[in-house]
N, CA, C and O of each residue as an XYZ file, in Angstrom:
544
protein
N      28.623     73.576     20.078
C      28.774     75.244     19.944
C      27.945     75.700     21.104
O      26.764     75.353     21.109
N      28.395     76.420     22.072
C      27.713     77.480     22.988
C      26.788     78.717     22.182
O      27.336     79.583     21.499
N      25.441     78.643     22.369
C      25.015     79.932     22.077
C      25.387     81.415     22.589
O      25.584     81.658     23.780
N      25.465     82.428     21.519
C      26.099     83.791     22.077
C      24.921     84.560     22.517
O      23.955     84.726     21.773
N      25.001     85.155     24.021
C      24.319     85.695     24.703
C      23.956     87.068     24.024
O      23.500     87.960     24.739
N      24.150     87.296     22.576
C      23.650     88.358     21.908
C      22.315     87.888     21.200
O      21.254     88.452     20.928
N      22.838     86.575     21.012
C      21.301     86.199     19.545
C      20.077     86.375     20.351
O      19.937     85.727     21.389
N      19.071     87.313     19.892
C      18.184     87.489     20.203
C      16.991     85.910     20.049
O      17.258     84.996     19.270
N      16.028     85.907     20.741
C      14.679     85.071     20.025
C      14.206     85.527     19.317
O      14.051     86.729     19.104
N      13.720     84.271     18.564
C      12.871     84.545     17.388
C      11.877     85.654     17.038
O      11.177     85.996     17.991
N      11.669     86.265     15.936
C      10.981     87.820     16.125
C       9.164     87.347     15.672
O       8.765     87.745     14.577
N       8.353     86.660     16.416
C       7.001     86.592     16.476
C       6.314     87.698     15.736
O       6.756     88.810     15.447
N       5.109     87.153     15.480
C       4.263     88.204     14.607
C       3.638     88.645     16.553
O       3.500     87.935     17.549
N       3.429     90.082     16.299
C       3.520     91.003     17.237
C       1.608     90.827     17.237
O       0.850     90.682     16.279
N       1.262     90.931     18.963
C      -0.330     90.492     19.394
C      -0.908     92.333     19.311
O      -0.650     93.113     20.228
N      -1.637     92.719     18.143
C      -1.965     93.920     17.448
C      -2.426     94.721     19.121
O      -1.997     95.747     19.649
N      -3.458     93.720     19.575
C      -4.251     94.524     20.348
C      -3.369     94.565     21.609
O      -4.051     94.177     22.558
N      -2.463     94.797     21.885
C      -1.373     95.598     22.724
C      -0.705     96.593     22.034
O       0.414     96.961     22.393
N      -1.253     97.046     21.120
C      -0.648     97.966     20.283
C      -1.446     99.431     20.444
O      -2.558     99.396     20.971
N      -0.903    100.723     20.001
C      -1.618    101.867     20.011
C      -1.346    102.816     18.724
O      -0.271    102.692     18.138
N      -2.118    103.581     18.361
C      -1.606    104.367     17.349
C      -0.537    105.643     17.507
O      -0.179    105.957     18.642
N      -0.164    106.184     16.640
C       0.956    106.964     16.772
C       0.093    108.555     17.183
O       0.611    109.609     17.552
N      -1.209    108.273     16.980
C      -1.590    109.374     17.571
C      -1.824    109.936     19.265
O      -1.921    111.002     19.874
N      -1.839    108.396     19.551
C      -2.450    107.989     20.959
C      -1.001    108.629     21.864
O      -0.806    109.550     22.657
N      -0.040    107.379     21.116
C       1.603    107.665     21.887
C       1.930    109.295     21.750
O       2.862    109.381     22.549
N       1.778    110.317     21.349
C       2.137    111.748     20.489
C       1.415    112.221     21.767
O       2.102    112.679     22.680
N       0.017    112.139     21.898
C      -0.681    112.880     22.661
C      -0.444    112.643     24.393
O      -0.761    113.432     25.283
N       0.177    111.378     24.528
C       0.608    111.092     25.551
C       1.401    111.484     26.223
O       1.246    111.854     27.387
N       2.794    111.462     25.343
C       3.838    112.093     25.864
C       3.776    113.934     25.794
O       4.469    114.544     26.609
N       3.031    114.618     24.921
C       2.720    115.752     25.135
C       2.289    116.345     26.629
O       2.745    117.390     27.092
N       1.164    115.340     27.409
C       1.099    115.203     28.152
C       1.798    115.632     29.244
O       1.801    116.568     30.044
N       2.508    114.425     28.955
C       3.380    113.903     30.121
C       4.410    114.888     30.182
O       4.886    115.217     31.269
N       4.856    115.467     28.931
C       5.993    116.796     29.236
C       5.172    117.704     29.781
O       5.862    118.246     30.645
N       3.792    118.333     29.789
C       2.907    119.120     29.814
C       3.200    119.298     32.098
O       3.121    120.279     32.837
N       3.511    117.859     32.373
C       3.371    117.954     33.417
C       4.521    118.221     34.682
O       4.426    118.279     35.908
N       5.936    118.383     33.463
C       7.178    118.730     34.033
C       7.174    120.311     34.469
O       6.426    121.138     33.950
N       8.245    120.641     35.634
C       7.680    122.205     36.455
C       8.737    122.452     35.242
O       9.708    121.841     34.795
N       7.814    124.078     34.836
C       8.133    125.180     34.279
C       9.827    124.999     34.431
O      10.288    124.706     35.534
N      10.744    125.200     33.219
C      12.167    124.995     33.198
C      12.750    123.758     33.203
O      13.946    123.595     32.964
N      11.991    122.881     33.458
C      12.926    121.330     33.709
C      12.777    120.757     32.644
O      12.830    119.548     32.871
N      12.570    121.012     31.271
C      12.386    120.260     30.559
C      13.645    120.235     29.540
O      13.732    119.374     28.665
N      14.609    121.247     29.723
C      16.046    121.254     29.025
C      16.718    120.359     29.952
O      17.477    119.546     29.424
N      16.577    120.318     31.551
C      17.389    119.637     31.968
C      16.953    117.759     31.863
O      17.818    116.888     31.949
N      15.876    117.549     31.722
C      15.216    116.599     31.442
C      15.853    115.969     30.458
O      16.394    114.888     30.692
N      15.889    116.478     29.332
C      16.495    116.469     27.777
C      17.972    115.912     28.137
O      18.315    114.789     27.768
N      18.507    116.445     28.604
C      20.194    116.565     29.250
C      20.456    115.224     29.535
O      21.251    114.398     29.086
N      19.304    115.211     30.672
C      19.541    113.560     31.591
C      19.497    112.358     30.671
O      20.229    111.369     30.653
N      18.477    112.678     29.922
C      18.070    111.328     29.106
C      18.760    111.066     27.707
O      18.625    110.144     26.902
N      19.584    112.257     27.702
C      20.198    112.507     25.862
C      18.924    112.587     25.103
O      18.445    111.521     24.717
N      18.414    113.504     24.880
C      17.374    113.584     23.935
C      17.242    115.064     23.504
O      17.150    115.979     24.323
N      17.239    115.282     21.808
C      17.562    116.273     21.502
C      16.253    117.703     21.772
O      15.085    117.799     21.397
N      16.999    118.479     22.449
C      15.753    119.595     23.113
C      15.152    120.387     22.283
O      14.058    120.886     22.546
N      15.838    120.613     21.109
C      14.744    121.547     20.341
C      13.683    120.153     19.602
O      12.493    120.247     19.903
N      13.905    119.455     19.083
C      12.787    118.155     18.632
C      12.003    117.956     19.626
O      10.827    117.698     19.367
N      12.421    118.018     20.961
C      11.028    117.528     22.081
C      10.353    118.327     22.532
O       9.329    118.165     23.195
N      11.149    119.821     22.035
C      10.270    121.197     22.113
C       9.279    121.097     21.163
O       8.102    121.306     21.454
N       9.742    120.712     19.737
C       8.528    120.603     18.331
C       7.550    119.242     19.013
O       6.358    119.483     19.205
N       7.892    118.345     19.236
C       7.114    117.201     19.527
C       6.021    117.890     20.730
O       4.798    117.806     20.615
N       6.728    118.587     21.906
C       6.023    118.924     23.072
C       4.708    120.131     22.520
O       3.568    120.202     22.979
N       5.165    120.779     21.686
C       4.292    121.906     21.061
C       3.612    121.385     19.411
O       3.076    122.119     18.581
N       3.823    120.116     19.333
C       3.278    119.793     18.087
C       3.463    120.419     16.766
O       2.610    120.575     15.892
N       4.738    120.761     16.753
C       4.874    121.553     15.369
C       6.374    120.682     14.683
O       7.052    121.372     13.923
N       6.623    119.938     14.817
C       7.124    118.548     13.863
C       7.024    118.421     12.924
O       6.024    117.743     12.691
N       7.812    118.859     11.628
C       7.016    118.501     10.396
C       6.457    117.263      9.977
O       5.714    117.058      9.018
N       6.976    116.339     10.949
C       6.547    114.898     10.212
C       6.688    114.239     11.212
O       7.357    114.665     12.153
N       6.130    113.132     11.229
C       6.203    111.978     12.544
C       7.410    111.661     12.843
O       8.230    111.522     11.935
N       7.827    111.452     14.389
C       9.475    111.030     14.384
C       9.087    109.574     15.345
O       9.152    109.628     16.573
N       8.803    108.679     14.835
C       8.437    107.523     15.567
C       9.575    106.772     16.966
O       9.445    106.351     18.115
N      10.718    106.979     15.895
C      11.939    106.801     17.237
C      12.386    107.966     18.163
O      13.001    107.869     19.225
N      11.956    109.063     17.552
C      12.144    109.897     18.888
C      11.122    109.854     19.893
O      11.343    109.949     21.100
N       9.848    109.688     19.289
C       8.487    109.323     20.222
C       9.311    107.943     21.127
O       9.224    107.909     22.354
N       9.931    107.082     20.510
C       9.566    105.852     21.286
C      10.822    106.041     22.369
O      10.887    105.356     23.390
N      11.671    106.913     22.070
C      13.093    107.203     23.323
C      12.590    108.250     24.394
O      12.998    108.523     25.522
N      11.647    108.690     23.692
C      11.047    109.767     24.986
C      10.078    108.740     25.665
O      10.413    108.437     26.810
N       9.095    108.224     25.248
C       8.063    106.986     26.306
C       8.898    106.460     27.299
O       8.594    106.481     28.492
N      10.203    105.870     26.747
C      10.980    104.849     27.081
C      11.708    105.766     28.162
O      11.990    105.147     29.188
N      12.032    106.958     28.151
C      12.703    108.030     29.097
C      11.492    108.130     30.477
O      11.840    107.946     31.643
N      10.298    108.396     30.136
C       9.155    108.280     30.482
C       8.463    107.105     31.308
O       7.318    106.992     31.748
N      10.006    105.955     31.375
C       8.991    104.634     31.678
C       7.969    104.401     31.208
O       7.055    104.095     31.974
N       7.699    104.459     29.615
C       6.537    103.571     29.369
C       7.579    103.074     28.189
O       8.357    103.739     27.506
N       7.341    101.831     28.202
C       8.509    100.745     27.859
C       7.566    100.320     26.299
O       6.555     99.635     26.455
N       8.000    100.807     24.686
C       6.861    100.156     23.741
C       8.040     99.882     22.464
O       9.109    100.465     22.646
N       7.942     99.168     21.384
C       8.077     99.095     20.729
C       7.482     99.473     19.235
O       6.310     99.154     19.034
N       8.111    100.042     18.312
C       7.599    100.445     17.077
C       6.911     99.574     16.311
O       7.653     98.592     16.346
N       5.863     99.241     15.552
C       5.947     98.800     14.477
C       4.915     99.204     13.675
O       4.004    100.019     13.816
N       5.392     98.153     12.444
C       4.100     99.568     11.357
C       3.489     98.084     10.527
O       4.077     97.168      9.952
N       2.092     98.360     10.778
C       0.973     97.067     10.302
C       0.313     97.983      9.729
O       0.429     99.160     10.070
N      -0.550     97.552      8.688
C       0.402     96.969      7.541
C       2.165     97.555      7.290
O       2.578     98.684      7.556
N       2.870     96.539      6.781
C       4.320     96.912      6.669
C       4.391     98.314      6.008
O       5.267     99.103      6.362
N       3.359     98.679      4.924
C       2.905     99.630      3.971
C       2.727    100.647      4.323
O       3.117    101.648      3.722
N       1.964    100.651      5.602
C       1.155    102.248      6.375
C       2.618    102.686      6.697
O       3.709    102.183      6.964
N       1.769    104.449      6.442
C       2.825    105.795      6.521
C       2.669    106.029      8.178
O       3.556    106.698      8.709
N       1.620    105.528      8.991
C       1.727    105.974     10.187
C       2.193    104.477     11.093
O       1.656    103.405     10.813
N       3.300    104.597     12.241
C       3.402    103.582     12.967
C       2.191    103.153     13.930
O       1.078    103.675     13.978
N       2.786    101.840     14.851
C       1.866    101.491     15.798
C       2.819    101.356     17.496
O       3.654    100.494     17.770
N       2.474    102.185     18.151
C       3.092    101.264     19.676
C       2.815    100.011     19.976
O       1.636     99.669     19.879
N       3.749     99.094     20.380
C       3.277     97.960     20.840
C       3.967     97.905     22.242
O       5.104     98.228     22.586
N       2.706     97.292     23.073
C       3.413     97.459     24.767
C       3.894     95.599     24.883
O       3.627     94.822     23.967
N       4.408     95.290     25.798
C       4.591     94.337     25.656
C       4.066     93.491     27.119
O       4.541     92.484     27.644
N       2.953     94.306     27.499
C       2.300     93.346     28.095
C       0.368     93.882     28.270
O      -0.015     94.901     27.696
N      -0.126     93.446     28.696
C      -1.674     93.786     28.628
C      -1.641     95.160     29.668
O      -2.112     96.274     29.439
N      -0.801     94.603     31.085
C      -1.129     95.734     32.032
C      -0.297     97.055     31.690
O      -0.947     98.099     31.752
N       0.677     97.127     31.436
C       1.298     97.988     30.514
C       0.356     98.846     29.810
O       0.341    100.075     29.881
N      -0.423     98.120     29.131
C      -1.327     99.180     28.063
C      -2.205     99.614     28.481
O      -2.695    100.617     27.962
N      -2.908     98.860     29.903
C      -4.232     99.024     30.958
C      -3.363    100.399     31.154
O      -3.710    101.376     30.490
N      -2.427    100.492     31.896
C      -2.000    101.520     32.377
C      -1.865    102.769     31.699
O      -2.302    103.794     32.222
N      -1.372    102.781     30.724
C      -1.522    103.341     29.388
C      -2.178    104.269     29.141
O      -1.887    105.464     29.090
N      -3.625    103.447     28.884
C      -4.856    103.999     28.541
C      -5.413    104.677     29.669
O      -5.798    105.844     29.611
N      -5.470    103.870     30.834
C      -5.890    104.754     31.475
C      -5.064    106.320     32.193
O      -5.813    107.271     31.970
N      -4.678    106.454     32.421
C      -3.514    107.845     32.328
C      -3.941    108.175     30.933
O      -4.205    109.373     31.029
N      -4.124    107.892     29.929
C      -4.522    108.821     28.879
C      -5.762    109.228     29.080
O      -6.092    110.413     29.140
N      -6.396    108.419     29.177
C      -8.085    108.767     29.825
C      -8.316    109.985     30.712
O      -9.124    110.911     30.650
N      -7.342    109.675     31.552
C      -7.077    110.419     32.848
C      -6.988    112.388     32.088
O      -7.790    113.295     32.313
N      -5.729    112.431     31.215
C      -5.186    113.387     30.632
C      -6.526    113.906     30.025
O      -7.108    114.967     30.250
N      -6.823    112.998     29.293
C      -7.810    113.968     28.121
C      -9.207    114.317     28.643
O     -10.063    115.028     28.118
N      -9.241    113.462     30.121
C     -10.784    114.663     30.884
C     -10.237    115.200     31.377
O     -11.060    115.441     32.261
N      -9.057    115.936     31.783
C      -9.112    116.705     32.583
C      -8.756    116.334     34.155
O      -8.233    117.091     34.972
N      -9.033    115.442     34.290
C      -9.266    114.725     35.977
C      -8.236    114.031     36.072
O      -8.323    112.818     35.884
N      -7.154    114.558     36.348
C      -6.155    113.577     36.833
C      -6.569    112.753     38.045
O      -7.602    113.262     38.481
N      -6.146    111.509     38.911
C      -6.464    110.763     39.693
C      -5.749    111.810     40.523
O      -4.778    112.513     40.244
N      -6.812    111.686     42.099
C      -6.585    112.764     43.307
C      -5.882    111.415     44.491
O      -6.265    110.265     44.704
N      -4.796    112.174     45.024
C      -4.110    111.663     45.913
C      -5.749    110.863     47.137
O      -6.929    111.209     47.102
N      -5.206    109.986     47.865
C      -6.460    109.265     48.616
C      -7.362    111.267     49.644
O      -8.474    111.786     49.740
N      -5.883    111.586     50.122
C      -6.529    112.297     51.114
C      -7.290    113.803     50.635
O      -8.029    114.555     51.272
N      -6.774    113.874     49.265
C      -7.713    114.910     48.261
C      -8.700    114.597     48.033
O      -9.669    115.357     48.046
N      -8.742    113.356     47.752
C     -10.266    112.556     47.074
C     -10.807    112.724     48.000
O     -11.592    113.658     47.836
N     -10.869    112.133     49.446
C     -12.096    111.798     50.608
C     -12.397    113.367     50.834
O     -13.545    113.502     51.259
N     -11.785    114.472     50.697
C     -12.435    115.716     51.295
C     -12.768    116.547     49.774
O     -13.148    117.717     49.746
N     -12.496    115.518     48.275
C     -13.103    116.598     47.189
C     -11.834    117.433     46.792
O     -11.595    118.199     45.857
N     -11.258    117.072     47.658
C     -10.409    118.372     46.849
C     -10.276    119.626     47.843
O      -9.147    120.040     48.108
N     -11.634    120.355     48.505
C     -11.853    120.892     48.772
C     -11.625    121.626     50.347
O     -12.435    122.221     51.058
N     -10.238    121.323     50.546
C      -9.741    121.996     51.592
C      -9.916    123.191     51.960
O      -9.461    124.133     51.312
N     -10.766    123.372     53.320
C     -10.738    125.212     53.686
C      -8.841    125.626     54.190
O      -7.991    124.904     54.712
N      -8.788    127.091     53.731
C      -7.704    127.577     53.732
C      -7.542    127.878     55.337
O      -8.513    128.222     56.011
N      -6.052    127.697     55.959
C      -5.651    128.034     57.227
C      -5.585    129.622     57.192
O      -4.993    130.394     56.437
N      -6.386    129.815     58.253
C      -6.768    131.313     58.199
C      -5.305    132.022     58.635
O      -5.209    133.247     58.705
């Protein structure tokens, strides 16, 4: 018998050290959405087939309840690959599981920059402290 290409590998127990709570995932997504240029959110949603009104609600923190599947779709559209898990299984709030330590570390570093209000600057600006004198 030839195995079907649609059969997935057995589902093992997730490494919980590679997960973050819903609150961190939504905060990250909100920061990333704020990075879009004014007026670009609608075209972003259309391009990624995301419901515009719900994404605006997520961005403005006005959703009436947690939306883990919507948040997961948004994160994937932002090139942040995660899986939604509930640990313990009866928990009300999900966690987001990253595939690798590197992906989790990148996420945490970016979130820390967002939270601090100090995004990393490109090399040229960092060397001058970002204080270049204006051209007369």
